[in-house]
Phi, psi and omega in degrees: 000139181257132179260148176288155175264152173227151173287139180303326180295342179275333187242004187210145172246159185227139176245116177278144180292164183259149179278077179293144182289128182292345177300336182263005180278147179201153173276348178285139183284064179239128184093216182244146172301145178242134188264114174251175185305318183294345182267353185296307184293314178292336179076018180207161182223145176253007177254138184241152178239125182235071182208188181289147178204163176258140184298340180300335185264012176281133180248141180248163176304130178097348178295146180270123182244150179231129173278132191257001178232155177070239173276129184277097184255155171229146176198158174278144175289130188252005184242189180281190185308138181209171181254141184269113180275170179299155180070012169232141177229159179254133178257129182237115179288139172279103195299339181286343180232340187224125177283135181301317180292322177296317177301314182304314183282335181281332188300318183305314181293325177294313181294324178297320179294318179296317180301319180294335181266356184269123179301143181257123174247280172243304175232133179286139179241138180249133178255152176298324178301321179294319179294317182299328183274354178286153182257150178226133174298138187232082172288173176301156184305317181299321178291321176302315182293323178296315179297314180298322180296318178297312181293327177297319180296315179296316180299320180297316178296322179294317178299317179297320179295317179294323178295320178297321177297318180295319178296321179295323178298317178294324177299316181297319177297320180291328176299318178297311182296322179292325183285322189233348182083180176295157187305311183298320178296315181292324180297330178283338184268322186250170176297135179247138183218185168260157181304321181295341180284341183243012180234143178275342179205134172226121182205168171250181185277189183301133182272329177278156180290116182288154173285118183266162180215170180287334179211178182127230182262133179298136179249108185274146172226184182303325183295339181273349181263108177249159178296112175095350181198161174262130184260112182258012182293326180231088186228145175269170179227154171234149176293160184302320181294327176290322176299318179300325180288305186282341180292343177293334178274314185204118177223092183300143177231170180308133179096345175289150179252123182255145183229130173287129189227016175215133183078272174268115189260133164098006172286143189226136178211151176264136176290123182236032178227155177261358179288150180295145180223142172247170187206145176256176189302334186286357175233148178241158183233132172240124181257105184295144171282116187304328182282355182246317190214141176274136184305316182294322176298316181296322177304310183289329176297316179291339180270359178296155181302320182298311182285331174297319178294321177300315181294319180296319179294327183279344183290135176277110187253034181299316175231301174235135183300132178224136177250116187266164187305316183301319179290324178294315180301327186272000181301134179284140178223156171247155190227097175289164175299156181306319184300319179290321176299318184294321177297316178299312182299319180299320180292321179294316182296326176295316179296323182287330176297318177294318181299322181295322179293320179291320179296320176299320177296320179296320178296318178298317180293322178297318179294320179297317179298316181297314182293323179293320176297319180300318179291314185295324187250019176282346184094353179225131180207000000 
């Protein structure tokens, strides 16, 4: 069955945020939270406004907000009353024709379409006029509610899966702290060295721009290094002959520890694949000496608050933060006996097996949500 389309401006109203004076902004919890673009996705704000305002710009828990610059995002406000700042707008469904939940789930695909049609200069800007002129499939209200209920159930399960993954991540961090204590405490208890003392090789990736290809050997950069895993969802490739050239400098293998070292500093993951990999300058590689340190232990050691602070301080932030080889080599480390490292690693691997099953479920739910949205908002169902 095919549903008619309606312009969003016909079935929805929009409230644009106000240009509140930054003189009244503060990190102190005085006044009301103020919603800026960066606060749309988390649904909460740590910045407060303590000045004059009009009640029209008050936002309540559950209101649908849209970020109007950069990536055009929508999310529900998840906190108590707050003020709507400029470049953020509130979408209000006209309930006699449009269900609020249906609007919430329909907006991402609509905004993605608008974003794709918006010329890029430095930062993309979204206007309310552009949103109002966008079209939305408009089935009867009962059908809208049925669609929203299905998508709500899938979204709820996805949120629970992601929450379980986040809790598991915190569990792994607590296992490290329980096993060895805080960095300063452990450094006083165990042998202390420099990172270069327990690694056979420390280097970063290719400095020249590699020749890329549609397929071949995966080319890793900082964006592919996540805490605890390598993310291959958005990865470049180099042809085999290019890999042979740049691989002479750096070719990560199973057990190597990778560190993001440009832009986003300090994410750490162990290579857990036997496939060949290439790497560019924005990631660094530390190859642990097996007789000295276990890779998973080294990963968590580098992720401690103390070493993260060391890396941030060492990063050259003149334009874009960069962590260079010399600073990585000089990072201080402590070295427990193998037996203690092995007990820790066994506990982490057990936690990660559970995390992988939950993560797999989250990926399945994300795909299900996407496919259901595509069907629901195609205009035909």
